[in-house]
C-alpha positions in Angstrom: 14.4 -12.8 13.5 15.8 -15.4 11.0 14.9 -15.3 7.3 13.0 -18.5 7.5 10.8 -17.2 10.3 10.1 -14.0 8.4 9.1 -15.9 5.3 7.0 -18.2 7.4 5.1 -15.3 9.0 4.5 -13.6 5.6 3.2 -16.8 4.0 0.9 -17.5 7.0 -0.5 -13.9 6.8 -1.0 -14.2 3.1 -2.8 -17.5 3.5 -5.1 -16.3 6.3 -5.8 -13.0 4.4 -6.5 -14.9 1.2 -8.9 -17.1 3.0 -10.7 -14.2 4.6 -10.9 -12.3 1.3 -12.2 -15.3 -0.6 -14.6 -16.3 2.1 -16.1 -12.9 3.0 -15.0 -9.9 0.9 -14.6 -11.5 -2.5 -12.4 -8.7 -3.8 -9.8 -9.3 -6.5 -7.0 -11.3 -4.9 -4.3 -8.6 -5.0 -6.6 -5.8 -3.8 -8.2 -7.9 -1.1 -4.9 -8.9 0.4 -3.7 -5.3 0.4 -6.9 -4.0 2.0 -6.8 -6.5 4.8 -3.1 -5.9 5.4 -3.7 -2.2 5.4 -6.6 -2.4 7.8 -4.6 -4.6 10.1 -1.7 -2.2 10.0 -3.9 0.8 10.9 -5.4 -1.2 13.8 -1.9 -1.9 15.0 -0.9 1.8 14.8 -4.1 2.7 16.7 -3.4 0.1 19.4 0.1 1.6 19.7 -1.5 4.7 21.2 -2.5 2.4 24.2 1.1 1.5 24.9 0.4 -2.2 24.6 3.8 -2.9 22.9 2.1 -4.3 19.8 3.1 -1.5 17.5 6.8 -1.7 18.5 6.8 -5.4 17.7 5.2 -4.9 14.4 7.6 -2.1 13.5 10.6 -4.2 14.4 9.3 -7.0 12.2 8.6 -4.8 9.2 11.8 -2.8 9.5 13.7 -6.1 9.6 12.5 -6.8 6.1 14.5 -4.9 3.4 11.6 -4.2 1.0 13.9 -3.0 -1.7 16.1 -6.0 -1.5 13.2 -8.5 -1.2 11.4 -7.1 -4.3 14.1 -5.7 -6.6 16.6 -8.5 -6.0 14.3 -11.4 -5.1 10.6 -11.5 -6.1 10.8 -9.2 -9.1 12.7 -11.5 -11.4 10.2 -14.4 -10.9 7.2 -12.2 -11.3 8.4 -10.5 -14.5 9.3 -13.8 -16.0 5.9 -15.3 -15.1 4.2 -12.4 -16.8 6.4 -12.3 -19.9 6.1 -16.1 -20.4 2.5 -15.7 -21.6 2.8 -12.6 -23.8 2.4 -13.3 -27.5 5.5 -12.0 -29.2 3.9 -11.5 -32.6 1.1 -9.5 -31.0 3.6 -7.5 -29.1 5.6 -6.8 -32.3 2.4 -5.5 -34.0 2.3 -2.9 -31.2 6.0 -2.4 -30.9 6.2 1.3 -31.7 3.3 2.3 -29.5 4.6 0.0 -26.6 8.2 1.2 -27.1 7.2 4.9 -27.1 5.0 4.5 -24.0 7.7 2.6 -22.1 10.5 5.1 -22.9 9.4 8.5 -24.0 6.3 8.2 -21.8 8.4 7.5 -18.7 10.7 10.5 -19.3 7.8 12.9 -20.0 5.9 11.7 -16.9 9.1 12.0 -14.8 9.6 15.6 -15.9 5.9 16.6 -15.5 5.5 15.0 -12.1 8.9 16.4 -10.9 8.3 20.0 -11.9 4.7 20.1 -10.8 5.6 18.5 -7.4 8.5 21.0 -7.0 6.1 23.9 -7.1 3.0 22.3 -5.4 4.6 20.4 -2.5 5.6 23.7 -1.0 1.9 24.4 -0.4 1.8 21.3 1.8 4.8 22.6 3.8 7.4 20.4 2.3 10.5 22.0 0.8 11.8 19.3 -1.5 14.8 20.1 -3.8 14.1 19.7 -7.5 16.3 16.7 -7.8 14.3 14.8 -5.2 11.0 15.8 -6.9 12.4 14.4 -10.2 13.5 11.3 -8.3 9.9 10.9 -7.2 8.7 11.5 -10.7 11.0 8.7 -12.0 10.0 6.1 -9.4 6.3 6.8 -9.8 6.3 7.2 -13.7 6.5 3.5 -14.7 3.4 1.4 -14.4 4.0 -1.7 -12.2 3.8 -4.9 -14.2 3.0 -6.9 -11.0 0.1 -4.7 -10.1 -1.1 -4.4 -13.7 -1.1 -8.1 -14.4 -2.3 -9.1 -10.9 -5.4 -6.9 -11.1 -6.2 -6.8 -14.8 -5.8 -10.6 -15.5 -9.6 -11.1 -15.1 -10.6 -7.9 -16.9 -10.9 -9.7 -20.3 -9.5 -6.8 -22.2 -9.5 -6.8 -26.0 -6.2 -8.2 -27.2 -4.7 -5.0 -28.7 -5.4 -3.0 -25.6 -4.2 -5.8 -23.3 -0.9 -5.9 -25.2 -0.4 -2.2 -24.9 -1.0 -2.1 -21.2 0.9 -5.3 -20.3 3.7 -4.8 -22.8 4.3 -1.2 -21.6 4.3 -2.3 -18.0 6.8 -5.1 -18.6 9.3 -2.7 -20.2 8.7 0.7 -18.6 9.7 -0.5 -15.2 13.2 -1.3 -16.6 13.4 2.1 -18.2 12.0 3.8 -15.1 14.7 2.1 -12.9 17.4 3.4 -15.3 16.1 6.9 -15.2 15.8 6.7 -11.4 19.5 5.5 -11.2 20.7 8.3 -13.4 18.9 10.9 -11.2 20.1 9.1 -8.0 23.7 9.4 -9.3 23.2 13.2 -9.5 22.6 13.6 -5.8 25.4 15.4 -4.0 28.2 14.7 -3.8 28.2 13.7 -7.5 31.0 13.4 -10.0 29.0 11.8 -12.8 29.4 13.3 -16.3 27.3 13.3 -19.4 29.4 10.5 -21.0 28.9 8.6 -17.8 25.2 9.0 -18.0 25.1 7.9 -21.6 27.3 4.8 -20.7 24.9 4.0 -17.8 21.9 4.1 -20.1 23.7 1.9 -22.7 24.8 -0.6 -20.1 21.5 -0.9 -18.3 19.0 -0.8 -21.2 20.8 -2.1 -24.3 23.1 -4.4 -22.4 20.1 -5.8 -20.5 18.3 -6.6 -23.7 21.3 -8.3 -25.3 22.1 -10.3 -22.2 18.4 -11.4 -21.9 18.4 -12.6 -25.5 21.7 -14.5 -25.1 20.6 -16.2 -21.9 17.2 -16.9 -23.4 18.8 -18.5 -26.4 21.1 -20.7 -24.3 18.2 -21.8 -22.2 16.2 -22.5 -25.3 18.9 -24.8 -26.7 19.1 -26.6 -23.4 15.3 -27.1 -23.3 15.3 -28.4 -26.8 17.9 -31.0 -26.1 15.9 -32.7 -23.3 12.4 -34.0 -22.7 11.9 -34.1 -18.9 9.6 -31.5 -17.4 11.4 -31.5 -14.0 14.7 -30.7 -15.7 13.2 -28.1 -17.9 11.4 -26.3 -15.1 14.8 -26.2 -13.2 16.4 -24.7 -16.3 13.8 -21.9 -16.5 14.2 -21.2 -12.7 18.0 -21.1 -13.1 17.5 -18.7 -16.1 15.4 -16.3 -14.0 17.4 -16.3 -10.8 20.9 -16.7 -12.4 20.1 -14.2 -15.2 19.0 -11.5 -12.7 22.1 -12.1 -10.5 24.4 -12.0 -13.6 22.7 -8.7 -14.7 23.5 -7.3 -11.2 27.1 -8.4 -11.5 27.5 -6.9 -15.0 25.6 -3.7 -14.1 22.8 -4.2 -16.6 19.1 -4.0 -16.1 17.9 -7.1 -14.4 14.2 -6.5 -15.2 14.9 -6.0 -18.9 17.1 -9.2 -18.9 14.3 -11.3 -17.4 11.5 -9.8 -19.6 13.5 -10.5 -22.8 14.4 -14.0 -21.7 10.8 -14.6 -20.7 9.5 -13.5 -24.1 12.0 -15.7 -25.8 11.2 -18.8 -23.8 7.5 -18.1 -23.7 7.3 -18.0 -27.5 10.1 -19.9 -29.2 10.7 -22.1 -26.2 7.1 -23.1 -25.7 6.6 -23.7 -29.4 9.7 -25.5 -30.5 11.5 -26.9 -27.3 8.7 -28.3 -25.1 6.3 -31.2 -25.2 2.7 -30.7 -24.3 3.4 -32.3 -20.9 6.2 -30.0 -20.2 4.2 -26.9 -21.2 1.4 -28.0 -18.9 3.7 -28.5 -15.9 5.7 -25.3 -16.7 2.6 -23.2 -16.8 1.3 -24.7 -13.6 4.7 -24.1 -11.8 5.1 -20.5 -12.9 1.4 -19.7 -12.2 1.8 -21.0 -8.7 5.0 -19.0 -8.2 3.3 -15.9 -9.6 0.3 -16.3 -7.2 2.4 -17.0 -4.2 4.8 -14.1 -4.6 2.0 -11.7 -5.6 0.2 -12.6 -2.4 3.3 -12.0 -0.2 4.1 -8.8 -2.1 0.7 -7.2 -1.6 0.6 -8.2 2.1 4.0 -6.5 2.4 2.7 -3.3 0.8 -0.2 -3.2 3.2 2.0 -3.8 6.2 4.5 -1.0 5.2 2.1 1.6 6.6 3.3 0.7 10.1 6.7 2.3 9.5 5.6 5.3 7.5 6.1 8.9 8.7 2.5 10.0 8.9 3.2 13.6 9.6 0.5 16.0 8.4 2.6 17.7 5.7 3.7 14.3 4.3 0.1 13.0 4.1 -1.2 16.2 2.6 1.6 16.1 0.0 0.7 12.5 -0.7 -2.9 13.5 -1.4 -1.7 16.3 -3.7 0.6 13.9 -5.5 -2.3 11.7 -6.7 -3.8 14.2 -9.2 -0.3 15.3 -10.2 0.7 11.7 -11.1 -2.6 11.1 -12.9 -2.2 14.3 -14.9 1.3 13.5 -15.8 0.2 10.0 -17.0 -2.7 11.5 -19.0 -0.4 14.1 -20.7 2.4 11.7 -21.4 0.1 9.0 -22.8 -2.2 11.5 -24.6 0.4 13.3 -26.5 1.9 10.1 -27.9 -1.5 8.4 -28.8 -2.6 11.6 -30.6 0.6 11.5 -32.6 0.3 7.8 -33.4 -3.4 8.4 -34.4 -2.1 10.2 -37.4 -0.9 6.9 -38.9 -3.2 4.3 -37.2 -6.6 4.1 -35.6 -7.3 4.1 -31.9 -10.5 4.0 -29.9 -11.4 7.5 -28.6 -11.3 6.1 -25.1 -7.8 4.5 -25.4 -6.1 7.4 -23.6 -8.6 7.2 -20.7 -8.1 3.4 -20.3 -4.3 3.7 -20.5 -4.3 6.5 -18.0 -6.5 4.9 -15.4 -5.1 1.4 -16.1 -1.6 2.5 -15.4 -1.3 1.1 -11.9 1.6 1.8 -9.5 2.7 -0.9 -7.1 5.6 -2.4 -5.1 8.3 -1.3 -7.5 7.7 2.4 -6.8 7.7 1.7 -3.0 10.9 -0.3 -3.3 12.7 2.5 -5.3 11.5 5.1 -2.8 13.0 3.1 0.1 16.4 2.9 -1.8 16.9 6.7 -1.5 19.6 7.5 1.0 18.2 8.1 4.5 17.1 11.6 5.5 14.1 13.9 5.7 13.7 13.9 1.9 13.5 10.1 1.9 10.8 10.0 4.5 8.7 12.5 2.6 9.1 10.7 -0.7 8.3 7.3 0.8 5.1 8.6 2.4 4.0 10.4 -0.8 4.8 7.3 -2.9 2.8 5.1 -0.6 -0.2 7.4 -0.9 -0.1 7.2 -4.7 0.4 3.4 -4.7 -2.5 2.8 -2.3 -4.8 5.0 -4.4 -3.7 3.4 -7.6 -4.3 -0.2 -6.4 -7.4 0.3 -4.4 -9.3 3.0 -6.4 -8.0 2.5 -9.9 -7.8 -1.2 -9.5 -11.3 -1.5 -8.3 -12.8 0.8 -10.8 -10.9 -0.1 -14.0 -13.5 -2.8 -14.8 -16.3 -0.2 -14.8 -14.3 2.0 -17.2 -13.9 -1.0 -19.5 -17.5 -2.2 -19.6 -18.9 0.5 -21.9 -15.8 0.1 -24.0 -17.2 -3.1 -25.5 -16.4 -3.7 -29.1 -15.1 -0.2 -29.4 -11.7 -1.1 -27.9 -11.1 -4.0 -30.3 -9.6 -1.5 -32.8 -7.1 0.0 -30.4 
């Protein structure tokens, strides 16, 4: 099937599912799309038992879509930029130490806790995963997904300090998580990577990504400042996002970090000093539309992926076991750091609970799992990852509002 036909089918499905959700179920957009896609996929799998040929057609369609390529080298750049565009840099800098620690130390701690607990507990489910693969799972599931977080929490009306912590962390920790994942992936046999090689990879990906994002953001800012035509300026931001991500790939730096830094630069300095009111209005409308469209397609894709999963009993059982493991790792990695920071600044007593339950996982984790080399370990990790992502989006996403309601004024100090 051609690329244009694939895109057409996904957009049509997203449109129909959006209509059904808005008309009948009235769930949050992202959750509603995923629920309907998931139910449709399960129906297709069930009908496959009747040998009607429907499941085979659906499997061929889904397997023809490279989820990792579509998200990590396509949609992700636009979604991250759209999210970073509206983050207030001064508010983010006020929380820089907390956000920075959660997005870096938190990812490493969560990776280690999840990896080692999984290594010992997955055996109970009948899966013998080597430690390196358990750590790979820990790395891909550790970062909170900015797409899921912003897509589901945008209507939660969080107090600003707490919103900045959650959104700021999610924007940066996926870049850190991808770097940790790549380091661990490079250790899979046969491996010739050395400690200096790992250090260089970290420098190239993280620091190089931040520097490249700042440079590209500044160049785009100067271009925006020199013209006053919203069509041209929107094209400049689109070129910044797509071209910046492609350049990051070519230079072996972190594309997500490049786009986030550039988005923060344009969203703050660019919006304030380089755009007219008319341009800001059109720019916001354009990127909001891009964000909504890509989010819709992404969550439909996540729901459809169940058609190609290996639903063997040990894999499903391990996936159910992984849910509390991942939540515990998140709770411990967040809790230790918030307790330490509370020695020098005040936090609400429920901050840890909100950050733990609000740390949603999404398409990035699925995409990273699908990038693992083919084999039995890959099939197990993909199914386990999918179970955690579905629980995160459906259960955590639907209940986070209830957790926040009693928070009230209390969270305003966090």
